[in-house]
N, C-alpha and C positions, 0 to 999 in steps of 0.2 A: 176249189176257191180256193186252197193250197198252197196251188201250184201256181195262181196268177199273182196271189201275194208273192209268191218268190221270183217270177218270173220280171214283175214289176219292181222289185228292190234290189234285181240282179248285178246293177252296180254296183250298191253298199256292200254287198254278201263279199264283192270281188275285192275292193278295196279295201275289207277288212282283211278279207285271207291275206293279200298282197302286204298291207300290215303288220301280221302275225306274222309273218313268213320272215321280212324282213329285221324286227325283234329277236328272234331267236337264231336269226342265223350267223348270226360272230359266233354264240356257242360249238357250232358245227362245224368250222372250217381254221385254218390256219391264220397265225398274227399277219402273215402274208397277206394273205385276205381282204382281211378286218383292215390294214392300212389302204388297200385300191380303195377299198368302199366308204375311207373316209375321206383321201382326195376326191374321188369320183363324186362324195355329195357335195363336195366344196366348192366343184368347178360345175355342177350341174346348177348349186346356189347361184354361183357366178353370170353364168348364162341366162339362166330363167329371172333374173332380176335384170340386169341390161335386158332383156328383151322389152321390160316395161317402158324403157323410155325409147328404146332402137325399136323396136318390133311392133307394138301397139302404136308406137305415135311416132316412128319414121324418122327419129330424131338419133342418127347415128353415134355414139360416143365410142371415143378412145381413150376415153380417161376413166374406166372403171375401176382399173389397175390403183390409183390414187384412193379413191373412197375405200377400198380391198387395205390400201396400206396404211391408212389413216384411222380403221377400225383398230386393224393389229398392233400399231403402234398404242393407241390411245388405250384399249385395254390394258396392253403389257406396262403401258408408263402404272395407271389408275392402281393395277396389282402391286407392282413392284415399290412404288414408292409411296405408295398412299395405304397402301394394305385394304386395297377394294375385294370384296369378295368375288370370286372369278364371275359367276352369271352378270353381279352385277356390270363390274368392268364392261363384258362383254355389250353387255346391254348400252350402256355408256358409249362404249367404241360404237357400237348404230349410232344412238344419238350423236355422236361427234362426230361422222360420216354426212350424216343429214341435215346436219347444223350445216356443214362446210358445205356443201352443195346446195341448199337454200342461201348462204352468202354468193355465190360467185353463177344461180341459177337466169338469174333475170339478164347482166348482162355478156352471159355465153347461150345463151340459148336467142338473144336478140340476134346473132350471128347466121344462125341459121346453116342448113346445109352442110355444105364441105367446109365454111370457115367455122363451123358449132364444131365438124369432128379434130380439124387440126387445131382448135382451139382447149379442146379438152385432154390431145394429145399433148402439147403444148402442158398443159396443166398436170400431168403424170411428172412430166421433169421438172418441172417450180418446186414441186414436194420430194422429189427425191433431194436436190438440192437443199433442202430446207433440213431437210431428216440426217443427209451426209452434215450440214456444217453445226449443226446443234449437238457436239460431240458431248458437251458434260451431261445431258440428259439420255441421250438416243445410241452412244458412243460411234456414230460418224460411221462410217464402210466399213469401223470392226462390226461390225451387229451388235443386236443384244441380244442378252440371252436372259430366258425368261421361264427358270423355275418355276412349278405351282409347289409352293409351300408342303408342307408335308401333311398337317391339318386340313390341309384343300386337296392331297394327292389322289383321281380320280385316273382309275385304269384305264386302258384303254378304251373300253367296252362304253365308260361317260362318253367319249371323245363320240368317238363314234353315234351312241346317243343324240348327241347335244347337235350333233350336223347332222343328223336324219331328221331332230326336231328342227331346225331354220330351214331347212330345205322345205322339208312341209310347209311349215305356214306359205312359206313364199309361194309356194305351188297355189294352195288355197288363196293367199290373195290376188294371184295370179288373175287365178283363175275365177272370181271372185270381180276383180277390175274390168274382167274382157266380159261380164256378163252386166254389168251395171250401164246406168248412163253417160256416170266418167268414162269407163271404155269406149261406148261411142263416139264421147265426142273426144278421144282420142287419136281412132281410127277413122275421124271424121278429118282431123287435124293431118297423119299422116299421109289420105286421098288426097285430097286438095284442103290445102292452107288457107286460102284466099276464098274459097266457097262455102270452108267452116267459119269465117270472121263473119263471111257476109250473113248467115245464119245467127248471127249472135252471140255467137261459142268465143269466148274469153280465150285465146292460145296463148298466152302466156303465162297464163294461172294454171292453165291444165297443164302444162308442162314442166310448171318448176315442181308444182305436184307429183307430177310420173318420174320426175328428176330427185326429188328428195324419195321418194320410196323406195324407187329402184338403190338409191344407194344405201340405204339405210340396212338392206338386205346384205349389200355388199358390204358394209361393215361389220355388223352380224357375226358373217362367215370368215371373215378377216379378224377376227378374236377370238373363233375358235380355232383355227388355222393356225398364231401366234401361242396358243397356249401346248396345241397337240403337237406340235416341231420344237416346242422351245427354246426357239432362238428362230431371229428371223433377220434380216437384213435388208440392206433400200435396194440396191441393186436388184434383187428377185422379187422382193415385193414391190414395186415400183416399178413394175417391168411393163415397158408399151406392147413387147411379146403378152403381155396376159391378157393386157385392153384388149387386145385382135385373137386373142384367143378366145378369148366374148362375144367377139363378132364373128367367128369364125363359126363355133359350136349350133350359136342362134341360126343364122343364113343353113349350112349346112343341114339343119335337121327338118327348121321350115320359121324364120322370123315371124311374129304378128299369131302365132298358137300357141298354147301351153305347154304340148307334147313334145313340137320339135326341137327348146334348147335342151329339153332332159335327153332325147335321144342321139342329136346330134354332140352333148357332151360325153358321152354313156358310148357314141364310136368313135372320136378323139380321144381315147380314156384305152378304149382296146388298144388300138391300134397304134398308141403311144406306148402300153404292156409289150403289145408283141413286135417291135421292130426292132424299138432300142435297144434291147439286150445285143442285136449281133448287127445293126449299122447304125452306131453310134447313132450321128444327127441328121444322117439320109432319111430319117424316119420324116423330120419335119419337110421337105421335100416333096416323101410319097403322100401326108397329107395335104400336100399346097396342091400337089395333080388331082387329088381326091376332090381338092371340094372342087378347082377348076372342071370336074366333070360333072358334077351334081350340078351347080351356077347354069351352067352349058344345057345338061337336060332338063332341069328338071329347078328351075329359078326360086320356085317357091319353095323348096327344098328337098328335103326327103318323105315329110311326110302329109307332102301334100303331093306326090309322085303315090304314093302308100293307098292310096284315098282312092287317085284316078283308077289306078289296076283293081280295085272292089268296086268300083261303080260298070268302069269295062265288063266287069265281068258275074257281076247279079246287078 
């Protein structure tokens, strides 16, 4: 009887063990690896959150960096100028991103397809120009220093924990969406928009909701990034390369799945760390070649290839 209970709860046991390992890991590794994990969690969160609108709903956004940047700047400005506590500043940064997404969602999502992708890419550049010209508050191209005040000083483990918690919440929400009626509606829109609308699905309503949820988590993790790095500037924050990276990580691992974007982010970050130390910018070309090969051989992503391999063996 006990063995049956253990087998039935094997998933929960595995998840609990993994979480405990992640919580304890920083105490047994060097500061360099802790930094790597924090950045990895940030990219995983960006890829997973993008997947809600891009993978589940099929609306490819090249503007995820805009909402990451809005969250970073909003949290920083609230803390530095209005003395908001760090946690509240980060949450409000996420809300600012989702509110901005809600404002632009209807006209942008009416574009659909390639037009939506190009529109979101242009929106990232638009937000960059605003930050560059608003020198009084954001310091423009010089960048914005975001020191955490002494009484709110958080050691590196605090940022590790913060990034991990936001990532876990993003994964949990993404999983719940994928198993819900809301998720079914998103998948239906992705597969055939006209057929979904013919069945009575309000596509615009569902896409707007997916867009605002997706950007909320991008804004949250943007706040973590801003406080952890203590300095942000518009060219790297509102970078089209960052938006394209979200798409790349999700597609590489397997967009439309919960695990795929996480796997894609892990692979890309490991490759970056391995190659950039001795290949300068050449590692970006290598990443591109790997992505092309994966898309050609496994168009549904690495996670799909793994599943097919397991099925063929068993």
